[in-house]
C-alpha positions as CSV (number, residue, x, y, z in Angstrom):
1,M,0.0,0.4,0.1
2,S,1.4,3.3,-0.9
3,N,1.7,6.2,1.6
4,S,-1.2,8.4,1.3
5,A,-2.6,11.7,2.9
6,V,-6.3,13.8,3.0
7,I,-6.3,16.7,1.9
8,S,-9.6,18.4,2.4
9,A,-11.3,21.5,0.2
10,R,-14.5,23.2,0.3
11,V,-16.1,23.5,-3.4
12,D,-19.6,25.3,-4.6
13,A,-22.7,23.2,-5.2
14,D,-22.0,23.1,-8.6
15,T,-18.3,22.0,-8.7
16,L,-19.3,18.9,-6.8
17,A,-22.3,18.3,-8.7
18,L,-20.0,18.4,-12.0
19,V,-17.0,16.4,-9.9
20,D,-20.1,13.5,-9.1
21,K,-21.0,13.5,-12.6
22,V,-17.5,12.3,-14.0
23,S,-17.0,10.4,-11.3
24,K,-19.9,9.0,-11.8
25,A,-19.3,8.4,-15.6
26,H,-15.8,6.5,-14.6
27,G,-17.3,4.2,-12.0
28,R,-15.2,6.0,-9.3
29,S,-15.6,7.5,-5.9
30,R,-15.1,11.5,-5.5
31,A,-11.9,10.9,-4.0
32,W,-10.5,8.6,-7.2
33,F,-11.6,12.0,-9.6
34,A,-10.0,14.3,-6.7
35,A,-7.0,13.0,-6.6
36,R,-6.6,12.6,-10.1
37,A,-7.3,15.9,-10.8
38,I,-4.8,17.1,-8.1
39,Q,-2.2,15.6,-9.3
40,K,-3.0,16.1,-12.9
41,M,-2.6,20.0,-12.1
42,A,0.2,19.3,-10.1
43,E,1.9,18.0,-12.6
44,S,1.1,20.4,-15.0
45,E,1.9,23.3,-12.8
46,A,5.3,21.6,-11.9
47,E,6.0,21.5,-16.2
48,F,5.1,25.2,-16.5
49,L,7.3,26.2,-13.3
50,A,9.8,24.1,-15.0
51,F,9.4,26.0,-18.3
52,V,9.6,29.3,-16.2
53,Q,13.1,28.7,-14.9
54,E,14.3,27.5,-18.2
55,G,14.2,30.3,-19.7
56,I,15.0,32.5,-16.3
57,D,18.2,30.5,-16.5
58,S,18.7,31.1,-20.0
59,A,18.5,35.0,-19.3
60,D,21.1,34.7,-16.9
61,R,23.5,33.2,-19.4
62,G,22.9,36.1,-21.1
63,E,21.3,34.2,-23.8
64,L,18.5,36.7,-24.7
65,I,17.0,37.9,-28.3
66,P,16.3,41.1,-29.1
67,H,12.6,42.5,-28.9
68,E,13.1,43.9,-32.2
69,E,14.0,40.3,-33.3
70,I,11.3,39.3,-32.1
71,F,8.8,41.5,-33.7
72,E,10.6,41.0,-37.5
73,R,9.9,37.2,-37.0
74,L,6.4,37.5,-35.9
75,K,5.5,40.1,-38.6
76,A,7.4,37.6,-40.9
77,R,5.3,34.9,-39.9
78,R,1.7,37.2,-40.0
79,K,2.7,38.5,-43.5
80,S,3.4,34.5,-44.5
81,R,0.1,33.7,-43.4
82,A,-1.8,36.4,-45.4
């Protein structure tokens, strides 16, 4: 058995009804749905934070693209789609 912890959260009636609808459709409990939702959100946020840190690290190393160059790239892309 894996280690687990209990988390308590308040949700509004509409959200609870949606959780019940989705968890029932999967044949699962509210607890299963909540645990899965928390896991997916935490993974997504961790991925985003790593992406941001990658950008910060790149900037710290001086690996930057001048604003004018970005502007020109966007302008060229827009022009190629027209």
